[in-house]
DRENTORVO-578372 format. One line per field, with one value per residue (C-alpha): residue in one letter; x, y, z; residue number from 0. Coordinates in nm, 4 decimals. Layout:
<rs>
residu: c(a;...)
px: c(X;...)
py: c(Y;...)
pz: c(Z;...)
num: c(NUM;...)
</rs>
This chain:
<rs>
residu: c(m;r;s;d;h;a;s;l;d;l;e;i;g;q;a;l;n;g;f;p;i;n;l;l;k;v;y;p;r;s;f;s;k;v;n;g;l;t;y;g;l;i;r;i;p;q;g;k;k;l;a;i;v;g;d;k;p;a;i;l;a;d;p;f;r;g;k;i;f;h;g;p;s;v;l;k;l;c;g;l;s;s;e;n;t;q;c;l;m;s;l;f;p;y;t;k;p;i;p;l;l;n;l;k;l;t;t;i;g;t;g;d;r;l;g;v;a;t;p;g;h;l;r;a;v;r;k;f;h;a;r;p;v;l;a;q;q;s;v;r;e;n;d;q;t;g;r;n;y;q;g;v;v;r;d;a;a;w;g;i;f;q;e;n;y;r;k;g;y;g;a;d;g;d;h;l;k;s;l;h;e;i;k;t;a;l;d;a;g;v;s;m;i;t;l;d;l;s;e;k;l;n;p;e;a;f;q;d;s;g;e;v;i;e;r;k;f;k;r;e;i;s;r;e;t;a;k;a;l;s;r;c;f;l;e;k;e;f;h;f;e;g;p;h;g;d;c;r;i;r;f;t;e;e;s;l;k;r;n;a;l;l;y;q;k;a;i;d;f;t;e;e;v;f;e;w;i;r;s;r;k;g;c;r;s;a;v;d;f;e;i;s;i;d;e;t;p;f;p;t;s;p;e;n;h;l;f;f;i;t;q;l;n;h;r;g;v;h;v;d;s;l;a;p;r;f;i;g;e;f;q;k;a;i;d;y;r;g;d;v;k;a;f;r;e;q;f;y;q;h;s;l;i;a;q;y;y;g;n;y;k;i;s;i;h;s;g;s;d;k;f;s;v;f;p;e;i;g;k;l;a;k;d;g;v;h;l;k;t;a;g;t;s;w;l;e;a;v;r;l;i;a;q;k;s;p;v;l;y;r;e;m;h;q;f;a;l;s;a;f;p;e;a;t;k;l;y;v;v;t;t;d;l;t;r;i;p;r;l;e;s;l;r;d;e;e;l;p;e;l;l;e;q;e;d;s;r;q;l;i;h;i;t;y;g;f;l;l;n;a;k;n;r;e;e;r;f;l;f;r;d;r;f;f;s;t;l;n;q;y;e;e;d;y;w;s;r;l;e;r;h;f;g;n;h;l;i;s;l;g;v;k;k;e;k;v;h;d;s;h;q;p;d;i;h)
px: c(9.2039;9.3165;9.5633;9.6353;9.9590;10.0801;10.0886;10.1931;10.4600;10.5926;10.4807;10.6691;10.9530;11.0230;10.9242;11.2087;11.4978;11.5378;11.6433;12.0114;11.8792;12.0005;11.6709;11.6940;11.3325;10.9768;10.6685;10.3693;10.1393;10.1607;10.1419;9.7910;9.7255;9.5764;9.4852;9.7218;10.0223;10.1391;10.2545;10.4529;10.7117;11.0606;11.4113;11.7375;12.0375;11.9611;11.6608;11.2866;11.1525;10.8391;10.8197;10.5969;10.5580;10.4126;10.3857;10.5202;10.2339;10.1030;10.3987;10.4531;10.1043;10.1815;10.2209;10.4768;10.8210;11.0824;11.3716;11.2452;11.4421;11.3670;11.3209;11.0638;10.8310;10.8889;10.9851;11.0024;11.1768;11.0212;11.1434;10.9415;10.9229;10.6674;10.5728;10.5152;10.3114;10.0628;10.0220;9.9937;9.7145;9.5480;9.5362;9.5286;9.2955;9.3219;9.6532;9.5133;9.4639;9.1057;8.9154;8.8230;8.7769;8.4070;8.4207;8.2410;8.5909;8.8921;9.1254;9.5052;9.8070;10.1126;10.3856;10.6653;10.9643;11.1642;10.8886;10.9828;10.7408;10.3921;10.3942;10.4204;10.1456;9.9423;10.0234;9.8659;9.5843;9.4312;9.3743;9.1500;8.7961;9.0215;9.1610;9.5306;9.6476;10.0095;10.1459;10.1264;10.4235;10.4527;10.6170;10.9327;10.9667;10.9788;11.2815;11.4346;11.4378;11.4738;11.1586;10.8614;10.4935;10.4944;10.7839;10.5442;10.2385;10.4621;10.6210;10.2883;10.1243;10.3700;10.3625;9.9721;10.0331;10.3191;10.0446;9.7888;9.5730;9.2305;9.0354;9.1477;9.3864;9.4738;9.7620;9.7724;9.9581;10.0228;10.0607;10.0344;10.0308;9.9515;9.7915;10.1162;10.1846;9.8331;9.8186;10.1842;10.0672;9.7099;9.9321;10.0924;9.7806;9.7036;9.3455;9.3528;9.4823;9.5876;9.5599;9.7834;9.6440;9.9519;10.0451;9.6793;9.6066;9.6375;9.7493;9.8018;9.4120;9.4046;9.7266;9.6526;9.4666;9.0819;9.1456;9.3797;9.1207;8.8539;9.0822;9.1616;8.8224;8.6790;8.9688;8.9965;8.6286;8.3405;8.0352;7.8426;8.0746;8.0460;7.6307;7.6598;7.8879;7.6867;7.3462;7.5053;7.6660;7.5831;7.2747;7.2851;7.3868;7.4971;7.3928;7.5744;7.3823;7.6319;7.6478;7.9003;7.7542;7.6602;7.8208;7.7256;7.9312;7.8316;8.0366;8.0999;8.1048;8.5170;8.5449;8.3453;8.5817;8.9211;8.8091;8.6905;9.0415;9.2236;9.0393;8.9231;9.2558;9.2323;8.8657;8.8693;9.1848;9.0223;8.7339;8.9215;9.1256;8.8135;8.6361;8.9983;9.0033;8.5897;8.6194;8.9523;8.8218;8.4443;8.2852;8.4067;8.3695;8.6846;8.9490;8.9769;8.9882;9.1132;9.2025;9.4712;9.4690;9.6885;10.0121;9.9293;10.0602;9.7570;9.5126;9.1842;8.9352;8.5818;8.4853;8.7558;8.6506;8.2733;8.3533;8.5511;8.3592;8.0380;8.1948;8.3272;7.9851;7.7930;8.0319;7.9307;8.3072;8.2575;8.5647;8.6131;8.8727;8.9835;9.3094;9.2785;9.5565;9.4732;9.5369;9.8596;10.1904;10.1555;10.5146;10.7089;10.7987;10.6686;10.3651;10.0964;10.2246;9.9461;9.6398;9.4778;9.1214;9.1631;9.2130;8.9275;8.6786;8.8281;8.8834;8.4762;8.3681;8.5562;8.3814;8.0626;8.0850;8.2341;7.9478;7.6772;7.8871;7.9408;8.0247;8.3931;8.6724;8.8796;9.2518;9.5609;9.8489;10.1988;9.9386;10.1893;10.2756;10.0086;9.9370;9.7870;9.5251;9.4432;9.1509;8.9950;9.0302;8.8887;8.6245;8.4745;8.5371;8.4711;8.4988;8.5337;8.8855;9.1755;9.5077;9.8466;10.1751;10.5168;10.8365;10.7664;10.8160;11.1709;11.2365;11.1251;11.3801;11.6417;11.5858;11.6412;11.9975;12.0607;12.0187;12.1441;12.4379;12.5249;12.8563;12.6297;12.3740;12.6642;12.7952;12.4390;12.3854;12.6748;12.6036;12.2505;12.4160;12.6070;12.2715;12.0437;12.0628;12.0184;11.7707;11.5133;11.4924;11.2254;11.0886;10.9641;11.0437;11.1931;11.4674;11.7656;12.0815;12.2118;11.9648;12.0570;12.3121;12.6847;12.7478;13.0817;12.8840;12.6738;12.7099;12.6157;12.3063;12.2142;12.1860;11.8010;11.7122;11.7951;11.4586;11.2534;11.4187;11.2453;11.5444;11.7147;11.4003;11.3137;11.7024;11.6919;11.3302;11.4316;11.7655;11.6227;11.6983;12.0149;12.0893;11.9524;12.1633;12.4629;12.7734;13.1785;13.4069;13.3939;13.0431;12.9093;12.6500;12.8072;12.4620;12.2166;12.3491;12.4235;12.1286;11.8689;12.1142;12.0276;11.6757;11.6637;11.8679;11.6033;11.3018;11.0980;11.2180;11.1347;10.8032;10.7206;10.8360;10.5997;10.2959;10.3716;10.3983;10.1083;9.8723;9.9121;9.8196;9.5174;9.4157;9.4829;9.2478;8.9675;8.9413;8.7662;8.9602;8.7873;8.5821;8.7371;9.0923;9.3761;9.7163;9.8444;9.5855;9.5211;9.2077;8.9899;8.7207)
py: c(8.2107;8.5686;8.7732;9.1124;9.1175;9.4620;9.3054;8.9753;9.1147;9.2498;8.9555;8.7116;8.9548;8.9598;8.6075;8.5507;8.7471;8.4859;8.2126;8.1794;8.3128;8.6176;8.7412;8.9394;9.0246;8.9393;8.9334;9.0970;8.9939;8.6555;8.6417;8.4359;8.2837;7.9372;7.7025;7.9265;7.9256;8.2315;8.1245;8.3597;8.3695;8.4941;8.5212;8.4248;8.3748;8.0215;8.1968;8.1692;8.0061;7.9381;8.0170;7.8963;8.0126;7.8824;7.6571;7.3309;7.1171;7.2985;7.2892;6.9167;6.8703;7.0833;6.8837;7.1415;6.9352;7.1851;7.2518;7.3057;7.5714;7.6047;7.9701;8.1696;7.9962;7.7145;7.8387;7.5972;7.6614;7.5494;7.5172;7.5553;7.2116;7.0312;6.8367;7.1062;7.3081;7.0262;7.0845;7.4447;7.4255;7.1833;7.4919;7.7739;7.6843;7.9712;7.8855;7.6046;7.6669;7.6681;7.6934;8.0771;8.0833;8.0644;8.3623;8.6827;8.8959;8.9359;8.6521;8.7133;8.4262;8.6132;8.3783;8.3150;8.1794;8.2493;8.1268;8.4769;8.6916;8.6080;8.8836;9.1382;9.0054;8.9655;9.3396;9.4334;9.2173;9.2861;9.6672;9.5192;9.3423;9.0756;8.6976;8.5807;8.2576;8.2693;7.9402;7.9139;7.7154;7.5421;7.1880;7.4071;7.6797;7.4418;7.2384;7.6057;7.6740;7.3578;7.3376;7.1417;7.1710;7.0866;7.3319;7.6111;7.5089;7.5432;7.8701;8.0192;7.8672;8.0296;8.3505;8.3621;8.2711;8.5853;8.8054;8.6585;8.7098;8.5215;8.5629;8.2839;8.2083;7.9391;7.6837;7.6497;7.3422;7.5903;7.4317;7.0426;6.8125;6.4751;6.2690;6.1997;6.5863;6.6219;6.3386;6.5037;6.8418;6.7348;6.5346;6.8341;7.0154;7.2293;7.3897;7.4717;7.2574;7.4570;7.1741;7.2587;7.1160;7.2412;6.8678;6.7539;7.0195;6.9845;7.3597;7.1715;7.1648;7.5690;7.5297;7.2586;7.3113;7.2526;6.9007;6.7476;6.8626;6.6845;6.3816;6.3504;6.4420;6.1184;5.9458;6.0532;6.1775;5.8961;5.9169;5.9664;6.2297;6.3862;6.3752;6.5448;6.8157;6.9115;6.9058;7.1438;7.3773;7.3853;7.6251;7.8258;8.1545;8.2010;8.5365;8.6939;8.9936;9.2328;9.6084;9.6954;9.5233;9.1907;8.8793;8.6721;8.3376;8.1099;7.8132;7.6820;7.2952;7.3928;7.5427;7.3168;7.0358;7.2341;7.2815;6.9418;6.8389;7.0789;7.0170;6.6436;6.5186;6.7929;6.7610;6.3607;6.4635;6.7153;6.4918;6.2011;6.4337;6.6311;6.2996;6.1550;6.4700;6.4236;6.0561;6.1705;6.4685;6.3629;6.6512;6.9143;7.2008;7.1129;7.2127;7.4952;7.3452;7.5656;7.5077;7.6651;7.6682;7.9396;7.8156;7.7774;7.9518;8.1265;8.3511;8.1769;8.3137;8.3356;8.0588;7.8391;7.8997;7.8778;7.5132;7.3697;7.5265;7.3861;7.0591;7.0260;7.1335;6.8528;6.6103;6.7152;6.8973;7.2297;7.4435;7.7483;7.9140;7.9273;8.0654;8.1317;8.2923;8.6204;8.8320;9.0247;8.9276;8.8765;8.8088;8.8108;9.0843;9.3857;9.5708;9.4133;9.4523;9.4746;9.6571;9.7540;9.7971;9.4856;9.3333;9.4799;9.3921;8.9977;9.0020;9.1157;8.8319;8.5926;8.7537;8.6849;8.3189;8.2854;8.4262;8.2588;7.8978;7.8659;8.2350;8.0699;8.3117;8.4467;8.3719;8.5867;8.4234;8.6194;8.8553;9.1032;9.4375;9.4482;9.8138;9.9303;9.6349;9.6313;9.9089;9.7265;9.3520;9.5280;9.7082;9.4459;9.1368;9.2995;9.0036;8.7355;8.7696;8.5691;8.7281;8.5084;8.6804;8.5239;8.6772;9.0212;8.9198;8.7903;9.1086;9.2860;9.1067;9.1440;9.5204;9.5477;9.3404;9.6316;9.9172;9.7358;9.5142;9.6441;9.4534;9.1371;9.2771;9.3016;8.9752;8.8365;9.0509;8.9153;8.5601;8.6250;8.7403;8.4307;8.2025;8.4233;8.1753;7.8401;8.0201;8.1330;7.7359;7.7605;8.0835;8.3068;8.6711;8.9151;9.0133;9.2514;9.2034;9.5067;9.7623;9.6972;9.9396;9.8096;9.7583;9.9669;10.2701;10.2830;10.3642;10.1750;10.3881;10.3674;9.9879;9.9688;10.1324;9.8632;9.6693;9.9555;9.8373;9.5901;9.3727;9.3898;9.2776;8.9620;8.9242;8.9070;8.7350;8.4380;8.3234;8.3047;7.9587;7.9401;8.2174;8.0781;7.7252;7.8498;7.6879;7.7141;7.4723;7.3671;7.3056;7.6154;7.8184;8.1946;8.3758;8.2043;8.2272;8.6107;8.6521;8.5281;8.6534;9.0280;8.9631;8.8664;9.1672;9.4130;9.1720;9.4678;9.6824;9.4000;9.3516;9.7329;9.7162;9.4268;9.6096;9.8805;9.7092;9.4579;9.7450;9.9357;9.6194;9.5696;9.9721;9.9369;9.6896;9.8525;9.6703;9.8476;9.8921;9.7548;9.9960;9.9088;9.9019;9.9513;9.8036;9.7899;9.5177;9.1694;9.0548;8.8767;8.6527)
pz: c(6.4088;6.4434;6.2120;6.3876;6.2531;6.3934;6.7294;6.6596;6.4483;6.7943;6.9746;6.7847;6.7270;7.1221;7.1671;6.9239;7.0864;7.3812;7.1445;6.9704;6.6099;6.3706;6.3043;5.9677;5.8900;5.9757;5.7359;5.9876;5.7513;5.7709;6.1935;6.2718;6.6341;6.6046;6.8817;7.1017;6.8631;6.6893;6.3303;6.1249;5.8237;5.9114;5.7681;5.9006;5.6934;5.6000;5.4179;5.5111;5.8176;5.9598;6.3045;6.5429;6.9287;7.2241;7.5054;7.4794;7.4545;7.2177;6.9654;7.0512;6.8932;6.6083;6.2941;6.1540;6.1015;6.3014;6.5257;6.8302;7.1197;7.4628;7.6202;7.7978;7.5665;7.3210;6.9521;6.6370;6.3065;6.0214;5.6970;5.3805;5.2671;5.0509;5.3832;5.5893;5.2714;5.2927;5.6840;5.6038;5.3603;5.6084;5.8740;5.6513;5.3560;5.1940;5.0878;4.8687;4.4795;4.3544;3.9984;3.9653;3.5719;3.6454;3.8570;3.6954;3.7141;3.5531;3.6037;3.5345;3.5614;3.7121;3.5972;3.8354;3.6739;3.9915;4.2852;4.4739;4.2857;4.4543;4.7137;4.4354;4.2172;4.5123;4.6484;4.2956;4.2636;4.5825;4.4746;4.2245;4.1441;3.9953;4.1021;4.0482;3.8846;4.0509;3.9945;3.6436;3.4572;3.1711;3.1484;2.9316;3.1786;3.4292;3.2263;3.1967;3.5518;3.7038;3.9261;3.9050;3.9341;4.3289;4.3538;4.1994;4.4120;4.7213;4.6395;4.5769;4.9030;5.0972;4.9144;4.9842;5.3383;5.3737;5.2365;5.3999;5.0969;5.1637;4.8503;4.6178;4.3826;4.1294;4.0294;3.6489;3.4351;3.1299;2.7895;2.8766;2.5906;2.7219;2.9716;3.1844;3.2112;3.3235;3.5797;3.7151;3.7493;3.9293;4.1221;4.2579;4.3353;4.0139;4.0336;3.6559;3.3440;3.0038;2.7633;2.4593;2.1329;1.8837;1.8254;1.7207;1.5164;1.1445;0.9839;0.5968;0.5812;0.5229;0.3165;0.0674;-0.2674;-0.2766;-0.4761;-0.1796;0.0943;-0.1184;-0.1045;0.2477;0.3596;0.2224;0.3387;0.6895;0.7894;0.8210;0.6280;0.9087;1.0876;0.7055;0.6972;1.0709;0.9686;0.7133;0.9119;1.2086;0.9606;0.6089;0.4412;0.7760;0.8827;1.2628;1.4058;1.7238;1.8685;2.1127;2.2259;1.9613;1.6992;1.5088;1.3906;1.1018;1.0196;0.7281;0.6531;0.2806;0.1871;0.1265;0.4475;0.6719;0.5309;0.5981;0.9643;1.0155;0.8872;1.1112;1.4294;1.3753;1.6253;1.8200;1.9435;1.9899;2.2317;2.4003;2.5067;2.6018;2.8783;2.9646;3.0320;3.2120;3.4240;3.4806;3.6198;3.8434;3.9995;4.0240;3.8711;3.5918;3.8107;4.0500;3.7725;3.5666;3.1993;2.9360;2.5433;2.4021;2.0081;1.9880;1.8567;1.4797;1.1623;1.1325;1.3056;1.4396;1.2326;1.4153;1.2158;1.3397;1.6694;1.6192;1.4354;1.7333;2.0096;1.8889;1.8194;2.1815;2.3150;2.0457;2.2678;2.6261;2.6361;2.8547;2.8794;3.1342;2.8791;2.5133;2.3707;1.9848;1.7998;1.7251;1.4091;1.4540;1.6662;2.0312;2.0842;2.4017;2.6336;2.4059;2.2948;2.0424;1.6574;1.3894;1.3267;1.6575;1.4751;1.2749;1.6411;1.8013;1.5260;1.5434;1.9031;1.9606;1.7362;1.9189;2.2453;2.1409;2.0540;2.3812;2.5529;2.3253;2.3508;2.7257;2.8469;2.8827;2.8909;2.5952;2.7300;2.6166;2.5826;2.5865;2.7415;2.9113;2.8184;2.5662;2.6426;2.2854;2.3005;2.6822;2.6618;2.3596;2.5603;2.8447;2.6970;2.4757;2.6856;3.0320;3.2979;3.0308;2.9764;3.1414;3.0614;3.0977;3.1777;3.2600;3.1566;3.2302;3.6271;3.5343;3.3393;3.6267;3.8803;3.5632;3.6021;3.9935;3.8819;3.6454;3.8930;4.2115;4.0721;3.7215;3.7118;3.7523;3.4915;3.2642;3.2495;3.2161;2.9299;2.7354;2.8472;2.6949;2.3615;2.3056;2.3866;2.1879;1.8667;2.0863;2.2561;1.9282;1.8940;2.1779;2.1363;1.8328;1.8416;1.5855;1.7805;1.6159;1.8054;1.6016;1.7838;2.1153;2.2758;2.3441;2.6971;2.6907;2.5650;2.8125;3.1984;3.5103;3.5784;3.1950;3.2048;3.3436;3.0124;2.8224;2.9860;2.7742;2.4348;2.2713;2.1388;2.4643;2.6530;2.4167;2.4508;2.8362;2.8336;2.6090;2.7902;3.1113;3.1099;2.9944;3.2473;3.5081;3.4279;3.3193;3.5282;3.4841;3.4418;3.8468;3.8003;4.0097;3.8729;3.6984;3.7731;3.9606;4.3323;4.2871;4.0997;4.4275;4.6722;4.4937;4.4946;4.8315;4.9697;4.7758;4.7687;4.8831;4.6162;4.3534;4.4808;4.4623;4.1195;4.0368;4.2362;4.0069;3.7282;3.7157;3.8724;3.5321;3.3312;3.5145;3.4793;3.1420;3.1056;3.2677;3.5837;3.8469;4.2108;4.4972;4.6935;5.0181;5.0281;5.2630;5.1264;5.4890;5.5907;5.5330;5.4092;5.7016;5.6259)
num: c(0;1;2;3;4;5;6;7;8;9;10;11;12;13;14;15;16;17;18;19;20;21;22;23;24;25;26;27;28;29;30;31;32;33;34;35;36;37;38;39;40;41;42;43;44;45;46;47;48;49;50;51;52;53;54;55;56;57;58;59;60;61;62;63;64;65;66;67;68;69;70;71;72;73;74;75;76;77;78;79;80;81;82;83;84;85;86;87;88;89;90;91;92;93;94;95;96;97;98;99;100;101;102;103;104;105;106;107;108;109;110;111;112;113;114;115;116;117;118;119;120;121;122;123;124;125;126;127;128;129;130;131;132;133;134;135;136;137;138;139;140;141;142;143;144;145;146;147;148;149;150;151;152;153;154;155;156;157;158;159;160;161;162;163;164;165;166;167;168;169;170;171;172;173;174;175;176;177;178;179;180;181;182;183;184;185;186;187;188;189;190;191;192;193;194;195;196;197;198;199;200;201;202;203;204;205;206;207;208;209;210;211;212;213;214;215;216;217;218;219;220;221;222;223;224;225;226;227;228;229;230;231;232;233;234;235;236;237;238;239;240;241;242;243;244;245;246;247;248;249;250;251;252;253;254;255;256;257;258;259;260;261;262;263;264;265;266;267;268;269;270;271;272;273;274;275;276;277;278;279;280;281;282;283;284;285;286;287;288;289;290;291;292;293;294;295;296;297;298;299;300;301;302;303;304;305;306;307;308;309;310;311;312;313;314;315;316;317;318;319;320;321;322;323;324;325;326;327;328;329;330;331;332;333;334;335;336;337;338;339;340;341;342;343;344;345;346;347;348;349;350;351;352;353;354;355;356;357;358;359;360;361;362;363;364;365;366;367;368;369;370;371;372;373;374;375;376;377;378;379;380;381;382;383;384;385;386;387;388;389;390;391;392;393;394;395;396;397;398;399;400;401;402;403;404;405;406;407;408;409;410;411;412;413;414;415;416;417;418;419;420;421;422;423;424;425;426;427;428;429;430;431;432;433;434;435;436;437;438;439;440;441;442;443;444;445;446;447;448;449;450;451;452;453;454;455;456;457;458;459;460;461;462;463;464;465;466;467;468;469;470;471;472;473;474;475;476;477;478;479;480;481;482;483;484;485;486;487;488;489;490;491;492;493;494;495;496;497;498;499;500;501;502;503;504;505;506;507;508;509;510;511;512;513;514;515;516;517;518;519;520;521;522;523;524)
</rs>
């Protein structure tokens, strides 16, 4: 397999001149030569296509489905369909997602709600000692954007091919709550499952009175389990040593009962899911397994974390990452809110527990733009962190719209204001709409600045589904078509914004840059 993209750029460009197509753009990084055929991505008025150039026998034997043109050579133009994606992953194995969390380096989930951000994400990540989880979407996000997991993985795979990124990437079925959702994601080819236990937790266990806890514990926890928990936790001190100090945890009888009631159903369900995945995949390392316990009304204390993970370990359940709810607020699209010193102390304790009980990663949900705590996270967890982002790539796209198409942005902003009350049923934010400047008071050149202001950032962040799906009386999209048309027209600007933005995330985390890097050359192995 050869990947000299400069010469292939010229070769395929010259070859395409002999065919009746309106060539708008070629993507040089994607060009590769395999078995005498030249493969590369191009753009024509109908969208991106895979162009395959070579002699007739090789073209006819090629498995990709497409339209064949005859000229000085033979050209096959192929759509980026699911069927062709399977051919892509077979011919170019680096385009297939793989488990990553066991690697001793930082991983970053670069959620792409639009399916067009992957090149920008890769241009940032490839400069650092890190790996990307590119296809990261929840069921809720897919419902909001009209996508599915098969499409999410497909879009990421073609982005990988376009950028010729060969270091490996992950695909995350995020915040999955049932075996049905997990099966759907695995069938689509994801390499990571994030199990959301919010519906299996019992937060009343840390709100009820001591008397109520006693009654519930006797009713819901068997005597055998109660005795085992007592042997495991009571009259013991759990001591963790680390470079930034020690951590000591002791359980009282009441705190033990509260933890048991909080997590019992969640632990049972986690074991069920873990065994189901292992039976399906054959071994636990075939899929990254993350647990999310962050959607609770109170922070996950180190004591909670310790109880939960030790019980999973006793059942033979191994996790690759765990997402606690941290002290303070990790709201969408804005920086951390809270006491940074208190966060640092508790995050360090979480990191120590993770190192002692399996060396799994601590996962940071709603992790985008938390620049005030990134340095602490990077210093304390080092490579033991998985950062999840999602809406920040959408916001960078909207920032581009504000700059390049201010009329469209003004329409979207106004619609977002009307959709905001409904959107808050899906996301918890503290947005104050009265603090957002009125559009009529702003000049066009000032509109991009709205994406710096916290309240307007959250307004646009949580209304993405409403904006993408809004239709007029004739059932035509109000914004979607113009939105994507503008992104396509200025795609290099968009990718440059993402490259800079995600680069800032990784720099702030203290992730080391790759020793040898040429931003104009692909990674060749």
